[in-house]
N, C-alpha and C positions, 0 to 999 in steps of 0.2 A: 505465200499465204495458199492454202491450197484447198480449191474450192470445190474439187470432187470429179464427180460424173455430170451433177445438176445443177455445172457454171453457177453455182450463188458461191457466197463464203460460208460453207460447210463441210461439213467431213463428206467422202464420198457412198455412206450407207445411211440407210434410215431404220432404227427400228418402230417398228407398231405394233402393239398389243394387244393379241384377241383380240375381232370386237365381240364375240359372246365368248370370254374366259370361264371353265369348268374347271370344279376341283378336278382331282385327277385318287387312282390309289394304285400306290407304286410300290415292286418290291427293287430295293435298288442294287444290280448283280454286284457293284464295285464298289467296297468301300468310301466314300474320301467325301468329303465332311461340304467341299466348295461344291457339287454336285446338289447335294442333299438341301444345303442350302438355300441355292439359284429354287430348286421345286417349290422350297419350300416359303419362299417370296414369290414364289410365281402364285401358293394359295392364297396371299392373303386380299389377291387383287379378283380371286374368285368365288361365286358365289357357296356356302355350303362349306366343306371340313373336305382340307386333302390329309387324306394322310399317306405317308411312308414307312418303306419297315427298308430295316436296315439288320444284316447278317451279320455284320461286325463292327459295334461300338465305334465311334470316330469324334472326337469334338464335339461337345456340348452348345460351344460360345455364342452358338447364334438360338439357340432354344430361351438361352439363361437374354439374352440383348433380348430378342423382341416380349419376350414377356415381361422383362420391366417396361416396357417401354409401353405397355398395356394389351398384344395379343393377347390371344387368346390356343394357347400352346397344351396340348397333353403330349406327357410324355408313359408308355406303357414298355414297363421290362418286358423280355418274351424269355423262352429257353434259351437260343439264340439270339442275342440280335436286342432291339427296339421299337414299336412302333409310336410313332411323329406324326400328330395329329395336330393341326392350322384352320381355324376359328377365317374363313374369308368374309368380305368384304372389313377388315380390319383398317380401326384408324387409328394408327398410335399415338403415344403423344410423345411432341417433342419433349428432348431433353437437356441436359450439359451431359457426354458422357467419357469417359475418362476411358484413353483404349491403350490399358498396360503392354511390355515391351515384353516378346518373344523368348520364353527361358531356354528355348533348341536355339537359338541366337546367341547363347550366355554362356553352353555346355564346354567349352574347349577353354575358356579363360578358366573355368568355375574347375575344370580337372584337372589344367595344368596349375592349378595354385591350388588344389589340392598334393599335390604330387611334388609343389619343391616343399620344401619344411621351412614353416616359418611365416608364409606366404599367406594373405587373406583378399576374398577376395566377400563386394556386399553388393548385389543388386538390387537395387529399388527400382520399385514401379515394376516385378518382370509378373507375371498375372501369372496366378497360385489354385485356379482352376485345377480341380485335384484330374484334371483327362491332361492336362500339361506340366505334371509333376511327375512324370517317370523317370527323369535321370535322380532326383534327389533322393529318391526312396529307394532307386538301386544301389546310389551313392553312401544312403545309409544302411542300407541292407550288408553295407559289405564294411560299413569300418567305417567308412568317413566322418571326422565332426564338421558337421552339416547341416543344416538346420532351415526348418523355411519360420521365418520372424511374419502372421497375421497383418494383413495390414489392417488400420485403423476404420476404414469405411470397405465394399463389398460392393458390387452392383447385385441384382439378385433377384 
């Protein structure tokens, strides 16, 4: 059991949010969906609107998920990148969420099946978000016999 520096049955540290959170307007220097998502989640707990500008588009899973949970998420395409706005003091609605499989994890068996005559691979439950289907698009451009079958339902 790790009692940490507090001597209690807790971890060694504690994360405490800002007493008076404020929205930010920030341009992301490094393209990172993880950093952008962390800032978006922080913006949900701040008053007003948090605005993030990314110069290189990254995956849009967080925007799609938060919007489906009822958060106010705006996306504006820019000449280079996009601007994301997050309405503060959001009250996302709880609901069941299906987390699809990561298509990049399936890349090796998919390519292996394509280069071995007579092989077949079917991925069930893989993410078909257009921001994550680059491998399939490239394989199709190369003449591969591959495709994406849309699922019966999608989270919007």
